[in-house]
C-alpha positions in Angstrom: 15.0 5.3 -32.4 17.7 7.9 -31.6 18.7 9.5 -28.3 16.1 12.4 -28.4 13.1 10.1 -28.9 14.2 8.2 -26.2 14.3 10.9 -23.7 11.8 12.5 -25.2 9.6 10.0 -25.1 10.2 9.1 -21.7 10.7 12.9 -19.9 8.3 13.4 -16.6 4.7 14.6 -18.1 3.4 17.9 -16.3 0.3 18.0 -14.5 -2.0 20.1 -12.3 -2.8 16.8 -9.6 -0.4 16.1 -7.2 0.1 12.5 -7.0 0.0 11.1 -10.7 1.5 7.7 -12.3 4.6 9.3 -14.6 4.3 5.4 -15.7 2.7 1.8 -14.5 5.8 1.4 -12.4 6.5 4.9 -10.7 4.7 7.3 -8.9 5.3 10.9 -9.3 4.8 13.4 -6.8 4.5 17.2 -6.6 5.5 18.1 -3.2 4.9 21.3 -1.3 4.5 20.5 2.4 5.1 17.4 3.5 4.0 13.7 2.3 4.3 10.1 4.2 5.6 7.5 2.2 7.1 3.9 2.2 10.9 4.3 3.5 13.4 3.2 0.8 11.0 3.7 -1.9 12.2 7.2 -3.4 14.0 6.5 -6.6 14.7 10.6 -8.0 13.6 13.8 -6.9 13.8 17.2 -8.0 14.1 20.1 -5.9 14.8 21.5 -1.8 13.3 18.2 -0.5 14.5 16.1 2.7 13.6 12.7 3.9 13.5 11.7 7.5 12.3 8.4 9.1 9.5 7.9 11.7 10.2 6.1 14.2 7.0 7.2 16.8 3.3 6.1 16.2 2.3 9.8 17.1 4.7 11.5 14.8 5.3 8.0 12.3 4.6 4.8 12.2 7.0 1.7 13.4 5.8 -1.1 12.7 4.3 0.7 9.4 5.2 -2.7 7.5 6.1 -6.0 9.1 9.4 -7.7 7.9 8.5 -11.7 7.7 12.3 -13.1 9.2 12.2 -10.7 12.2 8.5 -9.0 12.9 10.7 -5.9 13.6 8.7 -2.2 12.0 10.0 -0.5 8.6 9.2 3.1 9.2 7.7 5.4 6.8 9.6 8.8 6.0 8.4 12.3 6.1 8.9 13.6 3.1 9.8 17.3 3.5 10.5 20.2 1.2 9.3 21.3 -2.8 10.0 19.5 -5.7 9.2 16.3 -7.4 10.2 13.2 -5.8 10.0 10.2 -7.9 8.6 7.0 -5.9 8.6 3.2 -6.8 8.9 -0.1 -5.3 10.3 -3.9 -6.2 8.9 -3.6 -10.1 4.6 -3.4 -8.7 2.0 -1.5 -10.6 1.2 2.3 -8.7 -2.5 2.5 -8.0 -3.4 6.2 -7.8 -6.7 6.9 -5.4 -8.3 10.0 -4.0 -10.3 10.3 -1.0 -12.7 13.1 -0.6 -13.9 13.7 3.3 -15.1 11.0 5.4 -14.3 8.4 2.4 -11.5 6.6 3.6 -9.9 2.9 2.6 -7.5 0.5 4.9 -4.4 -1.1 2.4 -2.5 -3.9 3.8 0.9 -1.9 5.4 3.4 -3.8 2.7 1.0 -2.2 -0.4 1.2 1.6 0.7 4.0 3.7 -1.2 3.3 7.3 -0.1 0.2 9.5 1.3 -0.8 13.1 1.7 -0.4 14.5 5.1 -4.0 15.8 4.7 -5.2 12.2 5.7 -5.8 10.6 8.6 -4.6 7.1 9.3 -4.2 4.4 12.0 -2.6 1.1 12.5 -3.7 -2.1 13.2 -3.1 -5.5 13.7 -5.7 -8.7 12.4 -3.6 -11.1 15.2 -5.5 -13.7 14.6 -3.7 -14.2 10.7 -0.3 -14.4 12.8 -0.1 -18.3 12.2 -0.4 -17.8 8.5 1.3 -14.1 7.6 4.5 -13.4 10.2 3.8 -10.4 12.4 0.6 -11.0 11.7 -0.9 -8.4 9.5 -0.8 -5.1 9.4 -2.6 -2.7 7.4 -2.9 0.9 7.3 -6.6 2.6 8.0 -6.5 6.0 5.2 -9.2 9.2 5.7 -10.0 11.5 3.6 -9.3 14.3 2.4 -6.0 13.6 0.0 -4.5 11.3 -2.2 -3.5 7.8 -1.2 -1.0 5.8 -3.7 -0.6 1.6 -3.0 0.9 -1.2 -5.3 -0.2 -3.9 -6.4 1.5 -7.0 -8.6 -0.2 -6.9 -11.5 -3.5 -5.4 -12.7 -6.0 -4.9 -9.3 -9.5 -6.5 -9.4 -12.1 -4.7 -6.8 -14.8 -7.0 -5.9 -18.1 -6.0 -4.0 -18.9 -8.2 -0.7 -19.6 -10.8 0.2 -16.6 -12.5 -0.6 -13.6 -14.5 0.3 -10.3 -13.5 -0.4 -6.6 -15.1 0.6 -5.1 -12.7 3.0 -1.6 -12.7 0.9 -3.6 -11.6 -2.1 -5.7 -9.0 -0.7 -4.6 -5.7 -1.2 -7.1 -3.3 0.4 -10.5 -2.7 0.9 -13.4 0.1 2.0 -16.9 0.6 3.7 -16.9 -3.3 5.1 -14.8 -5.3 7.2 -13.6 -8.6 7.4 -13.8 -11.7 9.7 -10.8 -14.2 10.0 -12.0 -18.5 8.9 -9.8 -21.1 8.5 -9.9 -24.6 6.9 -8.2 -26.6 9.0 -8.7 -29.5 5.6 -6.2 -27.7 3.9 -3.6 -27.3 7.2 -1.1 -30.4 6.0 -1.7 -31.2 1.9 1.9 -29.7 1.0 3.6 -30.3 4.1 3.4 -26.7 4.7 0.8 -24.1 5.4 -1.8 -23.6 2.4 -2.3 -19.5 1.7 -5.8 -21.3 0.8 -5.9 -22.0 4.9 -6.7 -18.9 6.1 -9.6 -16.7 4.4 -10.6 -13.1 5.0 -14.2 -13.2 4.8 -16.2 -9.2 3.4 -19.9 -10.0 4.5 -23.0 -7.2 3.9 -23.8 -5.6 0.9 -21.2 -2.6 1.1 -18.3 -1.9 0.3 -15.4 -3.2 -2.3 -11.9 -5.3 -1.5 -8.9 -5.4 -3.8 -7.1 -8.2 -4.6 -4.0 -8.8 -6.8 -3.0 -11.8 -8.9 0.1 -12.5 -6.6 0.4 -13.7 -2.4 2.5 -11.2 -1.4 4.3 -13.5 1.3 6.4 -10.7 3.9 
């Protein structure tokens, strides 16, 4: 294709939605006020926009994400102003979900890309997974109304309980809560911890669980 075709085919699209995917890997947020986003995920922006790191449990999230080597928190950032901000995260696919009032979703902290300030949120850690994932398993409970964007390695699969999942492949869940099971027979198969040793079990007949076709080692 010539240069004009290239620029035309890859130009941003217009949309009335505040959160939209420009392609499978890039999120376009129409910022008018404040949006919360994963620190370091901005790749471009237009307009008058500022970025501020958040470091408190009230105003933001300290320990929002866990780093495997240090266990220290990686803060999110508040994106404020007016303009379009483009977010991406290491070539992962972007999934956009709109939550109505009263609807909620819990997302692995590593897989949260951005969400509207209108959502209420709470940070939790599944400490019983500390032996499998450094720092435990940090997750974010989000309740609508508002938009949230999450990321997945490849295309996700949404399963209904009852189901058991690998914690490192578990992206999000809603309407159900996990229990952690340990399969000790898999502890020393190859001289190291096997990912299948720890499992998240979602029981009941309600809700959903989102998994991705790759284990997230954090």
